[in-house]
N, C-alpha and C positions, 0 to 999 in steps of 0.2 A: 691679431692677437687674441680676440677674445674667442675664435672657430678654434684654434688649436690650444686653447684650454679646455673649450668643451671637449674636443677630440680625446686629449689627455687626459681628463675626466673619467668618459666613457671607459676609454682603458682599463683605467684603474679601477672602476667597480666590475668591470668582468674579472679582472685578475683579481680582485677579492672574493666573489664569488665561486670562480675556480679555486682558489684556494679551500673554501668552506668545504666544499662539495668533495675534493681529495680527503680533506682530514675527516671528514666523515665516510671515507671508506667507497666513497659512489663516483662513478664516470660523469663526467662535465655534462652528457647526455641524460641523464638518469632518467627513466621513464617513471610514471605515478606508480606500475606493478613494481620498479626497482626499489623504491622508496619506502612503499609496503612492507617488502619484504626486511630492509635493510631496521626498519623500527623495530620490525616484529607486531605488529598489528593492523589490523582492517579495521578503518572506524566507519559504522554502519548507521544512517541516521534512519530512526524507526519512527513512525507517529504514534504519539500518546492515545492512551484510551479510546484503541479501536481494535477491542475483542470479536474475534477469538485470535485475532492474528498481533495484537500487544495490549497487554494490560499487566501494569505493574509488575514489569521484569519480565513477564511470562507471555507465551504464546507461539502461533505459528511462524511469525515472521522472525521471533527471536532465534527460534528453534534451526530457522534457515539461516539466519546470519550467523550461527555459529558454524554450522556445517561448510557455507562459505568458506570464513576464517578458517577452518580446518583443513579444508582443500587445498588454502594457499600456504598451507604450513607455517601459519599465526595465529597469534589470540586475536578474540575480539574487543572492540572496543565500541559499546553501543553510544549513541547519541540520541537520546529520545526528545522530540520535541513538540509542542502544539502544531496543527494544523493552521496554515493560513488562510486568508479570504480565498486565495485563487492558486492552483496548483502551478501557475508562473513564478508565484515566490515563493514557494517551498521549494522548485526545482533554483532559484537563484540564490535561497538562502544555507539549502543545503548540498547542493550540489557545485556549483562552479563559481560563488562569490563568497558567500557566507553572509550571515545576521550582522546589521548594524549595531547588536550590543555585545557581539562578541563571540557569538559562539558558530562551530560551521566553518568551512563547510567539510562534508564528511568524504570517506573515498567512494561510497555509494549510497545511493538511496530508495530504500525497497517500497513496496505497492506502488509503482507510479503507472498511472492508466498506460498501455502500448495505442496509443493514438496517434494516428498521420497529423493532424492538425496543430496538436500539443507539439509534435516534434518538429513541424513547421515553424511555431512559434519560440521556439526556444533553439537556436542553432549551436549555444553553446553546450548543449548535451547531448550526448548518446542513450536513448531508452532502447530497451531491449529485453531479451529473456523472460517474456511473459510465463508465470507459473501457477497464474487461476485466473478463472473465470469469474468474475462476480455477474449477480443479476440481482432485480426488483423482484420481491417473492411475496405470497400471502400463506399465511399458516392458519387452519382454520380447526375446530372441534369438529371431529365427524358427525358425531350425535347432534349436533346444534345446526351444522350446514353439511351436509352430506353432499352438495356441488357446489360449484362458483365460478363458472364458464363465464361469466357476467358479473360486472360490479352490482349491478340491478338484484342479483340475488341476496345481497347481504340484507335488503329489506331493512329493519332498523337496529340492524345487529350491533352491539359495540365496538369499535376497531380500535386496539393500541398501536401506534405508530408514532416515532419522532418525528416532531414538527419540522425539525430543522433538517428535512433528510431529504433525498429523491423521492423516495416511499412518502414520506408525507405531503410534499409538492403535489404529487399526481393524484395522492387520495382527496386533499384539500380542493384541488380544482375539478374533481371528475364531475361529469355530469352536471357542469356548471354550479357546483358546489351544493351537490344534493346531500352528500355524506356528513356535511362539515360539524354538524352540532354531534354526529353519535360518533367522531375521534376522541380519542385518549392521547394526547400529544404533548405531554407535559415529561416526557423521556428523554434521554439522552440519546441512546442509540436502542437498534433493533434486538439486541440480547433484554434491556430490559422491557421490550414491549413482549417480547417471548415469553420472559419469566412470567408477566402479568397473565398470558393466556395457560402457563403450564398451573399458575394456582388456583386457576377456575374463574377468576376477575371479570373477563372479557371471553368471547368467544372466537375472535378472529386478531390475530396482529400481523402487521407486514413491516418488511423492513429488508437487509439486504440477505440471499442466499445464506452466506455464512452466518450472520448474525443469529439466524432462525434456527438452522439445524443443529449449531452447537449447542442450543437448550432444548430441542426439540425431536431431533433424528432418532429413530429407532422406538418410540413412541406408540403404540401404535393408535391410540387416540387422535393423532393428528395427524393430516394430510400438509406437505410445503408444496407450493406449485409458483409458477410464475404470476406474478399481479396480472389479472386481464385488464389493462389497460393500454389502449393503443398507443397513447405516450410513452409506454416503458421503453427502452431499447429491447426488442427482441431476441438478441441475440447475446446481450448483455456486453460487457467488456472486459477486454484481458488486463490483468496489471502485472507489470514488471519489478524492471529496475531501472537507475541512470545511473551515469560516472559523466566526469568532464569528455568533453568530444574530444581531446587529445590521448585518453588513457585510452586507446587501441587495446594494448598486450592486455590489461586489467578487463576489460570491457569481454575480452575472447577468453581469459581465464576463467571470469564468473560464468560463463557462458557455459563451457567445458564443462567445471563443476555443476552447474544446474540440470546438466543434460545426465550426467552420471547419476545425481542424486532422483533424478525421473525415471532413469533406465534401472534402476538397481531397487526401486521401491521404497527408499527411503522417505523422498516427497511425499508421498501419498501415507506413509507412516506418519510423519510430521500430523497431517491432515486430520489422520484417523485420532488421533490420541487429543484431538479437540473436537474429537463427534463430527466433521468436516468429512464430506464425500469429495476425494480430489478426483479430476478425469483430465487428462491430457490435454491441454488445450491448445 
């Protein structure tokens, strides 16, 4: 009796789900891409306070999100969110499950490291579409430091660097902490560090390549180079996007759109508008 009742209930629920799908004009096997086109919008998760990629509704990732939505023939719905303690948290909250406070998941998350261990740790998502290669970099005023082939050439020069960043961690621990006392670390990101350098308050700034370029690129007083630290990732790391694992058609559509944006120069133009030099990843 109990088993018959259970089967009947499951059959009823399937019927209700099927009726709801038909009422929306969707096939019973509607894919995530079908659902996006039916509702007419692409939900894109964007990191808050990540200049030059996103800051107060503007940035490279915002422009990329707009172009991806346009390529799918739908409107853009942005879902800005603060970064979690770990990338796994962001993938769970913004891609495959949703946040316990009730927001998310989005259809796609931008600025995801295209990293094999990350993929292996998160089988619920597909990570693809690299569109930028980020690096840890250092900028210097050429009249103060003509060369910086090793950190020892810093001497006693003050260095602006956000303390809670990879660049900050590398410099704080470099050469047994030799430079710790000359670091200016009360900064939220590398953009602020670069601004201190540009204003002449420090002769050196460190951060991400994109952060330093957006402020300093094109100013002949400064040089921007990879941070000369053996612990810094030599080739940097690629960033792309992530969708749910079963959103295969959506992933293919987004990858196709990205390929077109890269091929026709629109992607490079997005970076150039924010004074960042794009190169194929």
